[in-house]
Every structure is written in C-alpha cells, then in structure tokens.
TORSEDO-152627 format. One record per atom (N, C-alpha, C): x, y, z. Coordinates in steps of 0.02 Angstrom, whole numbers, plus 50000, padded with zeros to 5 digits. Layout:
BEGIN
PT   east  north     up
PT      X      Y      Z
...
END
This chain:
BEGIN
PT   east  north     up
PT  51953  44965  47831
PT  51929  44909  47871
PT  51859  44888  47849
PT  51817  44937  47832
PT  51750  44921  47809
PT  51750  44878  47746
PT  51796  44894  47699
PT  51801  44854  47638
PT  51824  44783  47654
PT  51871  44776  47702
PT  51895  44710  47721
PT  51840  44668  47751
PT  51800  44697  47795
PT  51745  44660  47826
PT  51692  44641  47774
PT  51679  44687  47727
PT  51631  44671  47674
PT  51655  44613  47631
PT  51720  44613  47616
PT  51749  44558  47576
PT  51743  44491  47612
PT  51756  44493  47678
PT  51750  44431  47717
PT  51678  44406  47717
PT  51630  44452  47725
PT  51560  44433  47724
PT  51540  44402  47657
PT  51562  44433  47603
PT  51545  44407  47536
PT  51575  44337  47526
PT  51639  44327  47546
PT  51670  44262  47537
PT  51640  44210  47584
PT  51618  44232  47644
PT  51585  44185  47689
PT  51519  44161  47660
PT  51481  44206  47631
PT  51418  44186  47599
PT  51430  44141  47539
PT  51483  44156  47501
PT  51501  44113  47444
PT  51522  44044  47469
PT  51559  44042  47524
PT  51580  43978  47552
PT  51521  43935  47572
PT  51468  43966  47596
PT  51409  43929  47616
PT  51373  43896  47557
PT  51383  43923  47498
PT  51347  43897  47439
PT  51386  43845  47401
PT  51451  43835  47417
PT  51493  43789  47379
PT  51497  43722  47415
PT  51487  43669  47378
PT  51492  43602  47406
PT  51466  43550  47357
PT  51481  43488  47372
PT  51459  43434  47328
PT  51384  43425  47331
PT  51357  43428  47392
PT  51284  43419  47401
PT  51247  43481  47379
PT  51190  43471  47347
PT  51148  43527  47326
PT  51112  43557  47386
PT  51118  43623  47392
PT  51086  43658  47446
PT  51070  43729  47423
PT  51010  43753  47439
PT  50991  43821  47421
PT  50961  43855  47482
PT  50974  43920  47488
PT  50946  43957  47544
PT  50870  43961  47539
PT  50844  43961  47477
PT  50772  43963  47469
PT  50739  43901  47499
PT  50771  43842  47488
PT  50744  43781  47516
PT  50748  43781  47592
PT  50801  43810  47619
PT  50808  43815  47691
PT  50752  43858  47720
PT  50738  43914  47688
PT  50685  43959  47712
PT  50617  43927  47706
PT  50609  43881  47658
PT  50546  43846  47651
PT  50538  43788  47698
PT  50589  43775  47739
PT  50585  43722  47789
PT  50607  43654  47766
PT  50645  43650  47712
PT  50671  43586  47689
PT  50723  43560  47739
PT  50710  43502  47768
PT  50752  43476  47822
PT  50822  43459  47797
PT  50827  43427  47739
PT  50892  43406  47714
PT  50938  43466  47700
PT  50910  43517  47668
PT  50949  43577  47654
PT  50970  43612  47718
PT  50926  43616  47766
PT  50942  43648  47830
PT  50996  43609  47867
PT  50994  43543  47862
PT  51045  43502  47895
PT  51113  43513  47864
PT  51115  43515  47797
PT  51179  43528  47762
PT  51207  43595  47783
PT  51164  43646  47785
PT  51186  43713  47802
PT  51212  43717  47873
PT  51174  43692  47922
PT  51190  43701  47992
PT  51241  43651  48018
PT  51243  43592  47989
PT  51289  43541  48014
PT  51356  43540  47978
PT  51358  43568  47917
PT  51420  43565  47878
PT  51445  43633  47855
PT  51403  43670  47818
PT  51427  43732  47787
PT  51443  43786  47838
PT  51398  43799  47885
PT  51410  43851  47935
PT  51470  43834  47979
PT  51475  43772  48007
PT  51535  43756  48046
PT  51600  43764  48008
PT  51599  43744  47944
PT  51660  43750  47904
PT  51680  43823  47894
PT  51631  43865  47879
PT  51646  43936  47869
PT  51669  43968  47933
PT  51638  43952  47989
PT  51660  43980  48054
PT  51730  43956  48071
PT  51744  43892  48056
PT  51811  43866  48070
PT  51864  43902  48028
PT  51848  43917  47966
PT  51894  43954  47923
PT  51908  44024  47951
PT  51856  44058  47972
PT  51864  44127  47998
PT  51904  44126  48062
PT  51887  44081  48108
PT  51922  44078  48172
PT  51995  44059  48163
PT  52008  44009  48120
PT  52077  43987  48109
PT  52118  44042  48076
PT  52091  44072  48023
PT  52128  44124  47988
PT  52144  44183  48032
PT  52095  44207  48070
PT  52106  44265  48112
PT  52155  44250  48169
PT  52146  44193  48202
PT  52188  44178  48260
PT  52260  44162  48240
PT  52270  44125  48184
PT  52338  44109  48163
PT  52375  44171  48139
PT  52339  44218  48108
PT  52371  44280  48087
PT  52393  44321  48148
PT  52350  44324  48199
PT  52367  44361  48260
PT  52424  44326  48296
PT  52423  44259  48298
PT  52477  44222  48330
PT  52544  44237  48296
PT  52544  44238  48229
PT  52605  44255  48193
PT  52629  44325  48207
PT  52581  44372  48212
PT  52598  44442  48227
PT  52631  44448  48296
PT  52602  44415  48345
PT  52630  44417  48413
PT  52698  44383  48416
PT  52704  44326  48381
PT  52766  44288  48383
PT  52823  44328  48351
PT  52809  44362  48297
PT  52860  44404  48265
PT  52880  44461  48311
PT  52833  44487  48349
PT  52850  44542  48396
PT  52892  44515  48454
PT  52876  44456  48479
PT  52914  44428  48535
PT  52985  44411  48514
PT  52993  44384  48453
PT  53060  44365  48430
PT  53097  44422  48396
PT  53060  44477  48381
PT  53089  44536  48347
PT  53118  44516  48280
PT  53081  44474  48244
PT  53103  44450  48179
PT  53042  44440  48135
PT  53044  44468  48074
PT  52987  44466  48029
PT  52983  44402  47987
PT  53030  44356  47997
PT  53032  44297  47955
PT  53014  44234  47992
PT  52982  44240  48050
PT  52964  44180  48088
PT  52889  44180  48101
PT  52864  44121  48112
PT  52795  44109  48132
PT  52793  44039  48161
PT  52737  44018  48191
PT  52735  43951  48221
PT  52753  43894  48174
PT  52738  43901  48109
PT  52754  43848  48062
PT  52828  43847  48042
PT  52866  43899  48057
PT  52937  43901  48040
PT  52980  43905  48103
PT  52952  43887  48160
PT  52990  43889  48223
PT  52984  43825  48263
PT  52955  43773  48233
PT  52948  43710  48268
PT  52888  43705  48313
PT  52847  43758  48319
PT  52790  43757  48363
PT  52736  43709  48338
PT  52719  43713  48274
PT  52668  43669  48246
PT  52690  43595  48249
PT  52754  43583  48232
PT  52779  43514  48235
PT  52779  43487  48306
PT  52794  43529  48354
PT  52793  43508  48425
PT  52722  43492  48447
PT  52674  43532  48425
PT  52604  43517  48441
PT  52582  43451  48410
PT  52603  43438  48349
PT  52587  43374  48317
PT  52617  43315  48354
PT  52679  43323  48377
PT  52711  43270  48416
PT  52674  43258  48481
PT  52654  43312  48515
PT  52615  43305  48576
PT  52549  43270  48565
PT  52517  43284  48509
PT  52454  43252  48493
PT  52463  43177  48480
PT  52518  43159  48446
PT  52533  43089  48436
PT  52543  43052  48502
PT  52581  43083  48547
PT  52592  43053  48613
PT  52526  43044  48650
PT  52482  43094  48646
PT  52418  43090  48680
PT  52374  43034  48651
PT  52374  43028  48584
PT  52333  42976  48552
PT  52358  42906  48570
PT  52424  42898  48574
PT  52452  42832  48588
PT  52446  42812  48661
PT  52465  42858  48707
PT  52467  42840  48778
PT  52400  42854  48814
PT  52361  42901  48788
PT  52298  42920  48821
PT  52241  42921  48770
PT  52227  42864  48739
PT  52178  42864  48684
PT  52106  42878  48706
PT  52090  42868  48770
PT  52021  42875  48792
PT  52006  42942  48823
PT  52056  42985  48831
PT  52043  43049  48864
PT  52006  43095  48815
PT  51969  43144  48840
PT  51933  43190  48795
PT  51981  43230  48752
PT  51954  43258  48697
PT  51994  43296  48650
PT  52025  43357  48684
PT  51989  43386  48732
PT  52016  43445  48767
PT  52081  43427  48804
PT  52084  43368  48834
PT  52145  43347  48869
PT  52202  43336  48819
PT  52186  43308  48761
PT  52237  43299  48710
PT  52262  43366  48685
PT  52217  43414  48679
PT  52236  43481  48658
PT  52283  43513  48709
PT  52269  43503  48774
PT  52313  43531  48826
PT  52383  43500  48823
PT  52386  43435  48812
PT  52452  43403  48806
PT  52489  43428  48744
PT  52453  43436  48688
PT  52484  43463  48628
PT  52508  43534  48640
PT  52470  43573  48679
PT  52491  43641  48696
PT  52555  43641  48737
PT  52560  43594  48784
PT  52621  43589  48823
PT  52682  43574  48780
PT  52675  43528  48732
PT  52729  43513  48686
PT  52745  43574  48642
PT  52693  43611  48621
PT  52704  43670  48580
PT  52742  43723  48619
PT  52725  43732  48682
PT  52762  43781  48723
PT  52834  43760  48731
PT  52846  43695  48743
PT  52914  43671  48751
PT  52955  43681  48687
PT  52924  43666  48630
PT  52959  43676  48566
PT  52974  43750  48553
PT  52928  43794  48571
PT  52939  43865  48561
PT  52994  43892  48607
PT  52995  43869  48669
PT  53047  43889  48716
PT  53116  43865  48691
PT  53119  43804  48664
PT  53181  43779  48636
PT  53204  43823  48578
PT  53158  43843  48537
PT  53175  43888  48481
PT  53203  43954  48507
PT  53172  43981  48558
PT  53196  44045  48586
PT  53265  44037  48617
PT  53278  43979  48648
PT  53345  43967  48675
PT  53397  43966  48620
PT  53380  43934  48565
PT  53426  43934  48508
PT  53433  44004  48479
PT  53379  44042  48481
PT  53380  44110  48454
PT  53429  44155  48493
PT  53435  44143  48558
PT  53480  44183  48600
PT  53553  44172  48581
PT  53568  44115  48550
PT  53637  44099  48531
PT  53655  44124  48461
PT  53606  44150  48425
PT  53620  44173  48357
PT  53641  44247  48357
PT  53684  44267  48311
PT  53703  44337  48307
PT  53645  44381  48285
PT  53635  44437  48320
PT  53578  44480  48306
PT  53583  44515  48238
PT  53644  44522  48213
PT  53653  44558  48150
PT  53640  44514  48089
PT  53620  44451  48100
PT  53603  44406  48044
PT  53533  44378  48054
PT  53482  44418  48043
PT  53413  44395  48056
PT  53390  44339  48010
PT  53423  44331  47952
PT  53402  44279  47906
PT  53417  44209  47933
PT  53463  44204  47982
PT  53478  44140  48012
PT  53420  44114  48054
PT  53379  44160  48080
PT  53326  44141  48127
PT  53275  44094  48094
PT  53244  44112  48037
PT  53196  44065  48007
PT  53228  44001  47983
PT  53291  44004  47961
PT  53325  43943  47939
PT  53335  43895  47997
PT  53355  43921  48054
PT  53363  43879  48114
PT  53295  43852  48135
PT  53243  43894  48130
PT  53176  43871  48148
PT  53152  43815  48103
PT  53165  43821  48038
PT  53146  43768  47991
PT  53184  43704  48005
PT  53249  43709  48022
PT  53287  43649  48038
PT  53262  43617  48103
PT  53245  43659  48153
PT  53218  43632  48215
PT  53152  43597  48202
PT  53109  43629  48161
PT  53045  43597  48144
PT  53056  43532  48106
PT  53107  43530  48063
PT  53122  43468  48027
PT  53143  43412  48074
PT  53184  43429  48124
PT  53206  43378  48172
PT  53147  43352  48212
PT  53106  43398  48238
PT  53048  43377  48277
PT  52999  43337  48234
PT  52990  43359  48171
PT  52947  43322  48125
PT  52974  43252  48111
PT  53040  43245  48107
PT  53070  43179  48096
PT  53058  43133  48156
PT  53064  43162  48216
PT  53050  43123  48277
PT  52977  43101  48278
PT  52932  43147  48259
PT  52861  43130  48258
PT  52847  43075  48206
PT  52879  43079  48148
PT  52869  43029  48096
PT  52894  42960  48119
PT  52953  42959  48151
PT  52980  42896  48177
PT  52933  42866  48229
PT  52909  42909  48275
PT  52863  42885  48327
PT  52798  42859  48295
PT  52772  42895  48245
PT  52711  42874  48212
PT  52721  42808  48175
PT  52780  42800  48145
PT  52794  42738  48109
PT  52798  42679  48157
PT  52829  42689  48214
PT  52837  42635  48263
PT  52770  42616  48295
PT  52724  42663  48299
PT  52660  42652  48334
PT  52601  42645  48286
PT  52616  42640  48220
PT  52564  42632  48169
PT  52515  42691  48170
PT  52541  42751  48174
PT  52500  42812  48175
PT  52517  42859  48118
PT  52548  42833  48066
PT  52568  42876  48010
PT  52508  42908  47976
PT  52452  42874  47974
PT  52393  42902  47943
PT  52369  42964  47981
PT  52370  42959  48048
PT  52350  43016  48088
PT  52398  43074  48077
PT  52463  43059  48075
PT  52512  43112  48065
PT  52502  43147  47999
PT  52486  43109  47947
PT  52473  43139  47882
PT  52414  43187  47883
PT  52363  43170  47922
PT  52305  43214  47927
PT  52323  43278  47963
PT  52362  43273  48017
PT  52377  43332  48059
PT  52428  43378  48027
PT  52470  43351  47983
PT  52520  43393  47952
PT  52496  43426  47888
PT  52437  43407  47864
PT  52408  43439  47804
PT  52342  43471  47824
PT  52341  43536  47828
PT  52281  43571  47849
PT  52226  43565  47797
PT  52168  43543  47818
PT  52110  43540  47772
PT  52046  43540  47814
PT  51993  43566  47784
PT  51931  43578  47820
PT  51874  43535  47796
PT  51887  43484  47756
PT  51833  43443  47730
PT  51798  43403  47784
PT  51834  43388  47839
PT  51804  43349  47893
PT  51773  43391  47948
PT  51769  43456  47939
PT  51740  43500  47990
PT  51664  43494  47989
PT  51635  43473  48045
PT  51563  43468  48052
PT  51543  43497  48120
PT  51479  43506  48129
PT  51454  43528  48194
PT  51473  43476  48247
PT  51502  43500  48301
PT  51526  43456  48354
PT  51600  43438  48349
PT  51632  43458  48293
PT  51702  43441  48283
PT  51746  43502  48271
PT  51719  43561  48281
PT  51759  43621  48271
PT  51756  43670  48330
PT  51716  43654  48380
PT  51701  43702  48434
PT  51763  43722  48474
PT  51815  43680  48475
PT  51876  43699  48509
PT  51907  43762  48480
PT  51893  43776  48417
PT  51921  43835  48385
PT  51897  43900  48416
PT  51841  43898  48452
PT  51819  43958  48487
PT  51869  43979  48541
PT  51908  43931  48565
PT  51962  43947  48613
PT  52012  43994  48580
PT  52026  43982  48516
PT  52074  44026  48481
PT  52046  44097  48474
PT  51979  44102  48467
PT  51949  44168  48465
PT  51959  44206  48530
PT  51952  44171  48587
PT  51964  44203  48651
PT  52037  44223  48660
PT  52083  44180  48638
PT  52154  44196  48643
PT  52173  44254  48597
PT  52141  44257  48538
PT  52154  44314  48494
PT  52131  44379  48527
PT  52075  44376  48564
PT  52052  44435  48600
PT  52102  44455  48654
PT  52131  44407  48688
PT  52183  44422  48738
PT  52242  44455  48703
PT  52260  44430  48644
PT  52314  44462  48607
PT  52300  44535  48591
PT  52237  44550  48577
PT  52219  44620  48563
PT  52222  44663  48627
PT  52198  44635  48682
PT  52197  44672  48745
PT  52268  44688  48770
PT  52315  44642  48756
PT  52384  44652  48778
PT  52429  44676  48721
PT  52399  44703  48669
PT  52438  44723  48610
PT  52490  44775  48627
PT  52473  44824  48669
PT  52522  44876  48686
PT  52582  44847  48722
PT  52570  44800  48767
PT  52625  44768  48803
PT  52670  44728  48757
PT  52639  44692  48710
PT  52679  44654  48661
PT  52720  44702  48617
PT  52692  44760  48601
PT  52730  44808  48561
PT  52792  44832  48600
PT  52784  44842  48664
PT  52842  44864  48705
PT  52894  44808  48709
PT  52870  44745  48715
PT  52917  44688  48716
PT  52958  44687  48652
PT  52928  44706  48596
PT  52963  44707  48533
PT  53019  44758  48529
PT  53019  44806  48576
PT  53073  44855  48578
PT  53135  44831  48615
PT  53130  44772  48647
PT  53187  44745  48683
PT  53174  44743  48758
PT  53210  44699  48792
PT  53200  44690  48864
PT  53220  44752  48904
PT  53273  44786  48882
PT  53295  44845  48919
PT  53242  44900  48918
PT  53213  44912  48860
PT  53160  44963  48855
PT  53099  44942  48896
PT  53081  44878  48893
PT  53022  44854  48930
PT  53032  44862  49005
PT  53091  44844  49030
PT  53104  44849  49102
PT  53107  44923  49122
PT  53136  44965  49080
PT  53139  45037  49096
PT  53069  45067  49102
PT  53022  45043  49061
PT  52954  45069  49062
PT  52912  45036  49117
PT  52943  44993  49157
PT  52907  44962  49213
PT  52866  44902  49194
PT  52879  44870  49137
PT  52841  44813  49114
PT  52873  44748  49139
PT  52831  44702  49160
PT  52855  44636  49181
PT  52873  44597  49118
PT  52936  44602  49098
PT  52957  44573  49034
PT  52946  44498  49032
PT  52966  44463  49084
PT  52960  44390  49085
PT  52887  44368  49084
PT  52845  44403  49123
PT  52774  44384  49125
PT  52739  44395  49059
PT  52752  44452  49027
PT  52720  44465  48962
PT  52746  44418  48909
PT  52811  44402  48912
PT  52840  44356  48864
PT  52807  44287  48869
PT  52798  44263  48931
PT  52767  44198  48940
PT  52693  44199  48920
PT  52659  44255  48931
PT  52590  44261  48908
PT  52586  44256  48832
PT  52631  44291  48798
PT  52632  44288  48726
PT  52647  44218  48700
PT  52695  44184  48732
PT  52711  44115  48712
PT  52651  44069  48723
PT  52615  44080  48778
PT  52556  44039  48793
PT  52502  44050  48740
PT  52490  44112  48722
PT  52439  44127  48671
PT  52457  44095  48604
PT  52519  44104  48583
PT  52541  44077  48518
PT  52539  44001  48518
PT  52564  43970  48572
PT  52569  43897  48573
PT  52500  43864  48577
PT  52455  43891  48618
PT  52389  43860  48624
PT  52349  43870  48560
PT  52353  43929  48529
PT  52319  43939  48464
PT  52343  43887  48414
PT  52409  43879  48409
PT  52437  43831  48362
PT  52415  43760  48377
PT  52416  43741  48442
PT  52396  43673  48460
PT  52323  43660  48445
PT  52279  43708  48460
PT  52208  43698  48446
PT  52196  43690  48371
PT  52229  43730  48331
PT  52221  43726  48258
PT  52246  43659  48232
PT  52304  43636  48257
PT  52330  43571  48235
PT  52283  43515  48255
PT  52257  43517  48316
PT  52212  43465  48339
PT  52148  43463  48298
PT  52123  43521  48279
PT  52057  43525  48247
PT  52060  43517  48171
PT  52104  43554  48138
PT  52104  43554  48064
PT  52172  43538  48035
PT  52223  43528  48075
PT  52290  43514  48049
PT  52332  43577  48045
PT  52394  43569  48023
PT  52441  43624  48019
PT  52426  43669  47959
PT  52424  43735  47972
PT  52412  43785  47919
PT  52478  43822  47908
PT  52514  43807  47854
PT  52581  43836  47844
PT  52579  43907  47819
PT  52627  43947  47843
PT  52644  44013  47815
PT  52591  44067  47824
PT  52532  44051  47850
PT  52482  44103  47859
PT  52506  44156  47907
PT  52537  44134  47963
PT  52562  44181  48012
PT  52625  44218  47990
PT  52651  44201  47931
PT  52709  44236  47903
PT  52688  44288  47852
PT  52642  44269  47808
PT  52622  44314  47753
PT  52584  44374  47781
PT  52532  44360  47819
PT  52486  44413  47841
PT  52521  44466  47884
PT  52560  44447  47936
PT  52592  44500  47976
PT  52639  44544  47936
PT  52674  44516  47887
PT  52719  44557  47847
PT  52680  44606  47804
PT  52624  44585  47776
PT  52582  44631  47737
PT  52554  44685  47782
PT  52529  44666  47840
PT  52499  44714  47886
PT  52550  44763  47912
PT  52610  44740  47929
PT  52661  44785  47955
PT  52682  44837  47904
PT  52678  44819  47840
PT  52693  44869  47788
PT  52636  44918  47779
PT  52577  44899  47800
PT  52519  44944  47794
PT  52514  44992  47853
PT  52520  44965  47915
PT  52506  45006  47974
PT  52566  45011  48022
PT  52623  44980  48004
PT  52682  44984  48048
PT  52680  44931  48102
PT  52719  44940  48154
PT  52727  44891  48208
PT  52684  44906  48269
PT  52636  44950  48262
PT  52589  44963  48317
PT  52539  44906  48320
PT  52547  44861  48369
PT  52507  44801  48372
PT  52433  44817  48383
PT  52419  44870  48419
PT  52349  44888  48432
PT  52312  44901  48366
PT  52346  44935  48320
PT  52315  44948  48255
PT  52321  44889  48207
PT  52373  44848  48216
PT  52386  44793  48169
PT  52342  44732  48181
PT  52322  44719  48244
PT  52285  44657  48258
PT  52219  44653  48220
PT  52176  44705  48219
PT  52114  44699  48179
PT  52127  44687  48105
PT  52178  44720  48077
PT  52193  44709  48007
PT  52219  44638  47995
PT  52260  44613  48041
PT  52286  44545  48034
PT  52230  44494  48038
PT  52184  44504  48084
PT  52127  44458  48091
PT  52084  44458  48027
PT  52071  44517  48000
PT  52029  44522  47940
PT  52064  44491  47880
PT  52128  44508  47871
PT  52164  44482  47813
PT  52175  44406  47819
PT  52189  44382  47879
PT  52198  44310  47889
PT  52135  44271  47874
PT  52079  44295  47900
PT  52015  44261  47887
PT  51998  44263  47813
PT  52008  44321  47781
PT  51993  44327  47710
PT  52037  44283  47667
PT  52102  44280  47683
PT  52148  44239  47644
PT  52130  44165  47649
PT  52113  44143  47710
PT  52095  44072  47718
PT  52030  44055  47683
PT  51981  44100  47686
PT  51919  44089  47649
PT  51932  44084  47574
PT  51973  44130  47549
PT  51988  44130  47477
PT  52023  44065  47456
PT  52073  44043  47495
PT  52109  43982  47477
PT  52064  43921  47482
PT  52019  43920  47530
PT  51974  43864  47536
PT  51924  43861  47478
PT  51897  43918  47459
PT  51852  43920  47401
PT  51889  43898  47338
PT  51950  43922  47330
PT  51991  43902  47272
PT  52003  43827  47271
PT  52018  43799  47330
PT  52031  43727  47335
PT  51970  43685  47319
PT  51911  43712  47332
PT  51849  43675  47319
PT  51826  43679  47246
PT  51846  43731  47210
PT  51821  43739  47142
PT  51873  43718  47089
PT  51937  43711  47108
PT  51988  43694  47059
PT  51975  43625  47028
PT  51959  43576  47070
PT  51949  43508  47045
PT  51882  43480  47070
PT  51832  43523  47070
PT  51766  43501  47094
PT  51743  43439  47055
PT  51713  43390  47089
PT  51691  43390  47159
PT  51744  43370  47209
PT  51807  43361  47188
PT  51861  43346  47234
PT  51889  43411  47264
PT  51928  43404  47317
PT  51956  43463  47350
PT  52031  43460  47351
PT  52063  43517  47341
PT  52134  43524  47353
PT  52142  43548  47425
PT  52180  43513  47467
PT  52187  43534  47537
PT  52212  43606  47542
PT  52184  43643  47589
PT  52202  43713  47596
PT  52275  43720  47617
PT  52301  43669  47653
PT  52372  43671  47671
PT  52417  43669  47610
PT  52396  43633  47558
PT  52436  43630  47496
PT  52437  43698  47461
PT  52378  43730  47456
PT  52375  43795  47422
PT  52415  43847  47461
PT  52407  43849  47527
PT  52444  43898  47566
PT  52518  43882  47567
PT  52536  43817  47563
PT  52606  43799  47561
PT  52641  43827  47499
PT  52608  43821  47441
PT  52636  43847  47379
PT  52639  43923  47382
PT  52583  43955  47400
PT  52581  44028  47404
PT  52629  44055  47457
PT  52628  44024  47515
PT  52670  44048  47570
PT  52744  44040  47558
PT  52764  43984  47528
PT  52835  43974  47514
PT  52860  44024  47463
PT  52818  44041  47413
PT  52839  44091  47364
PT  52848  44160  47397
PT  52801  44179  47438
PT  52806  44244  47473
PT  52865  44243  47521
PT  52876  44186  47555
PT  52932  44180  47602
PT  52999  44191  47566
PT  53007  44160  47507
PT  53068  44169  47468
PT  53075  44241  47445
PT  53020  44272  47426
PT  53022  44342  47405
PT  53046  44387  47462
PT  53021  44373  47523
PT  53041  44412  47581
PT  53116  44404  47596
PT  53138  44341  47593
PT  53209  44327  47606
PT  53254  44359  47554
PT  53237  44349  47490
PT  53279  44377  47437
PT  53276  44453  47436
PT  53217  44481  47452
PT  53212  44554  47456
PT  53254  44583  47510
PT  53255  44549  47568
PT  53297  44571  47623
PT  53371  44565  47606
PT  53388  44511  47571
PT  53458  44500  47553
PT  53483  44552  47503
PT  53442  44567  47452
PT  53462  44616  47403
PT  53466  44686  47434
PT  53421  44699  47482
PT  53424  44764  47516
PT  53488  44770  47558
PT  53509  44712  47588
PT  53570  44713  47628
PT  53631  44724  47584
PT  53630  44696  47523
PT  53687  44704  47477
PT  53696  44776  47458
PT  53642  44811  47446
PT  53647  44880  47427
PT  53677  44922  47484
END
C-alpha cells in the first residue's frame, strides 16, 4: 500500500506540471500571480478531480460487483451511467435554471431507476450463465443511450450529450469540480459498510441468517453506486470500464474481503486515472486525447480478456 500511495503522489505531482500554459513551482514560490493562478485554478482542481473520480468509481464498481455477485459488471456496463446521462438531459431541458446540485439529484434518481431495472432483469437470468449478465447490461445501456440520443436530437442537445458521454477533464477548473467531493464521502460510506456488503455478496439467505437487513443494505449500496455515477457524469462525463478493471485486479490480489479491497481499489483507481490522463495530455501535445477514449480502448481489451478467460476456463 505504501508503494501505491507513493506512486499516486508522484503522478499527482507530475500532473501538476503538465499543461499548455507555462508554469513552474519556483515562480509560484516567488509570488508570481499568473503561475499561482494556473496552479490553483486549473492544475490542482484537475488533479483532485482525477483522484476523487478514480477512487470513487473503482469503489462503486467493487460494491456493484458484490451486490450483483458478478465480476463482469460495473455502472458503465449496467445502464447506470446512461440512465444518469438521460436524467441530466431531462434536467437541462425542463429545469435549465435550477442549480447544478438539483440536476445532479435528478440524474441520481434516473441512475437508481436504471440500476433497479437492470437488477430486475438480472433476476430473470439463469445463475449458471454469468456471462449473460454483462451482455444484458450492455444491451440495456444501449437502449437507454438510444433513448437519450433521440431525446437530445429532438431538443437540440446533442452537443451536451456528446460531452457527457465522453469523459474528459480539460474543462475542470476551480468552482466546477467541487461536487466530486460528494463521491469522496460516498466512498467513505462504502468503506464503513464494507463488511455488510461482503455479506450481501454471499446471498440473501446467508445475509438474513446472519441477522442483516438485506433489503436495507442492498438499497444503500445501490444509492452509493448510483449517486457516485451521477456526480461523475454531471461533472466530467462518463468514465468507461474503470469500475470493471480495477475490482477484478484487486479481487485477484486480496480476494473478496471488501474491507481489505476498498483501500486497494481506491489507490489503483486513482493511479490508473492519473496515468491515463497524463498519457492523454502528452500523446498529442498541446492537444489532448480524452481520458474516456483511452480508458475505453484499455477497458474493452481487458473486458474481452476477462470474458474469453472465463469462457476457456469453463470449457476445460
């Protein structure tokens, strides 16, 4: 864990130094106003947004996989992110003057509804075919995404939809990322209730036998996952596959004990997002490759590896 935190610190410092505008820490220490403004208004908010988003989305994916008892799902492959985007479109069109917090709450409500719909479909799938679960989730997300695209086309909001469906941090500035601190608080709740979520992952019968309020803990987990996803979509757009890659890596390292897995997931998620963002900024400098594009390529490759690995293991 010490090595992981050191790596995050090094990449965070590197992230502060990368950008189109010239900025040096020496000039900041000497009291140069322009350099200090670049650092405090742009570089620091962007780095904090990356850390908060990476850690919270990784924890959300970890909790979601435990609730569904399936290692191949996450908010981006279960219709949760698409539902949050649809809710945000509805809020922008019907309630354009309300504060961003109110729009986030409406997007969270849509995300919860989409997640509950996915779980209802999950109950109808055979338990002995876990590979059907992510495929159904992707199809559900595709349907919801199509509805959102049609609505955006009819209301001339396609440009907004394009921004929200492609995660990128170039527009993160001071005053435009603070909602992400909510995800930090929800991630802390996920850690505090980690033992209960681990019991939920053993099945409803085991949870009830141990005296756990299965329905209450399940709804708490859905609330944590849905609100984290909605806040991220509202602030920086959809981040694909992060909640799929990191939990699978962590579960192979420390097992399914959520209490031990949450700190590792948070560290690895933050580090992965920092690395992808730095890569996106240096590949075509001074232009940027959106972080959603980089994670989409990386995540889809890992996703296919997980599916094919599971399939070959089943054949044997």
